[in-house]
N, C-alpha and C positions, 0 to 999 in steps of 0.2 A: 311385574316389579322384579328387579334383579338385585340380589344381595352380594356384596363384595365382602370377602373375608381376607384380611391381610395378616401374614404372619411375620412379626417383627422379632429381630433377635432380642434376647433379654438384655436390659440395661444393666450395666456393670457399674456399681457405685465404688467409690474409692474413699476408705476412711483416712482420717489424719494419721493413724498409726501406718497404713500402708504407704502413703506418700513420704512419710518421714524416714521409713525404712528404705524406700526407693532412693531417697535423697542420700541417705547415709552410705548405701552401697555405691552410688555414683560418686560421692566424696572420696570413699575409700579407693575407688578405681582411679581417680584423678591423682590422689596422693601416691598411689603405687606408681603411676606414669611419672610424676614429677620426681620421685626418688630414683626411679631406674634411668631417667634421662638426664640426671644431674641438675634439675631446676630448683632444687631446695622447696622453698615455700611458694615460689612464684612460677606460674606455668609458663611464662617466656621471660627472656631477660630484656629488660628495656632500660637502656642507659639513661640517666638522670641529665636533664638538659636545662639546668637553671645556673645562671651567673651567681656565684656565691661571693660575699664578701667576708673574709675572715679577718682575725685581729690584725694582721700584718697589711693587708691592702684595705685602705679606708675609703669609702666613697665620699666625695665632697660635692658641694653645690657652688653655683656661681659666687654666692655671698662668702663662702669660705676660701675662694681661690686664692685671693690676694695675700691673705695671712698665712695659709697653708703652703702655698707654692712660690709666690714672688717674694715673701719675705723670709723664706726658710733659711736656715745657716748651712744647710748641707744640700746637695743636688737633689731634685725631685724628678721622679719619672712619671709623668702623667699619662694615663691609659683612657682614652675615650673609648667608650663602649655603648652597646645597647641591648636590651634584653632579647630583642628580636633578631640579633645578629649571631648568626652560626659561628663564624670565625672567632668571634669574641668569646663565645662559650668554649670553643676548642683551646684557646690560649690561657683561660682563667686558672687551671691548675699549675701551669708552668709560672705564670705571674705570681700566684700565692707562694710558691716553693721559692723562687729566685727573690722575692721581697724578703723572706725570712733569712736566706742565705747572705743577702747584701745590706741587711738591716744597719750594719754599723757604718756603712759608707753612702747609703742611699735611702730615701723615702720613697714609697711607692703609693700613688692614690689613683683613683678611678673616677671618671665623670660620666655620668650617663648623657648621652647624646640628645635625647627628647626632652629631658628636664631642665638642659642647660643651653638654650639656643644662642644666648650672647656669647658664651665662649667658643661655641662652635663656628660661629660667624667671625669672632674676632682672631681665631687662630686657623681659620680657613681649613677646618676638618672636612674633607671630602670623602674619604673612605674609612671604614671601621674593621678592626680596631685601628686607631692610630696612637703610636706612642711618641711623645716628645719629651726630651730631657730638659729641665730648667736648672740654671744655676746663677745665684746672685739676681734673681729677678729677670732673667732673660733666656730665652730660648737658645740652647746650645746649638750652633751650626751644624749642619750635617746630622742632627739627631733624629729628626723626624722619619719615622717608619710606618708604613700603612700595611694591613693585612695580617693574616695568620702567620705565625712564626713557631718553629720547634723550640723545645726547651734549649737544646743544644745551641742553636742559631740566636736564641735570645740571649743565652749566656755570653756567646762571642761578641754580640752587639753591645751588651752592658760592659764587657771587659774593656773593648775598644773605647768605648766613650769615656768611661771612667779613667782610662789611661791618657786620653786627649785632653782632658780637663784637669790632670794631675791630681787625681783622687786616688789614694792607695789604701 
């Protein structure tokens, strides 16, 4: 008969205090890296990518369209958007800013593409974002604009439209 003898290395046990001190040192090292590289509390800077609707740009539904847009006393700029639309997210801050700047001459509303298929079909919205200016219940000729636009170009677009419909 043959007897085998195995020499196993000793088993290392880790106590809760050892692992938490290890975590603490790792946490301290990450904090040091964040501070040194200017990341503050976040390890990496990830831009927020949501379409927000502030007090000045109100999201409306098909049921509100007639009252809010077609029966409005002042011009209404309608922005057709979708939450999944990258260009819509890009222009959202400019739309918010300019809606506040033009609030005495213009109302700005947004309509979610996916939640309002009737309006999308009625106004033949093929690209997003789509901007359409309405005055006296009618789409202003030459006001339709599709795609992303810079704040400067958006301001030029609005100034030209408002001048064309004699709103000062």
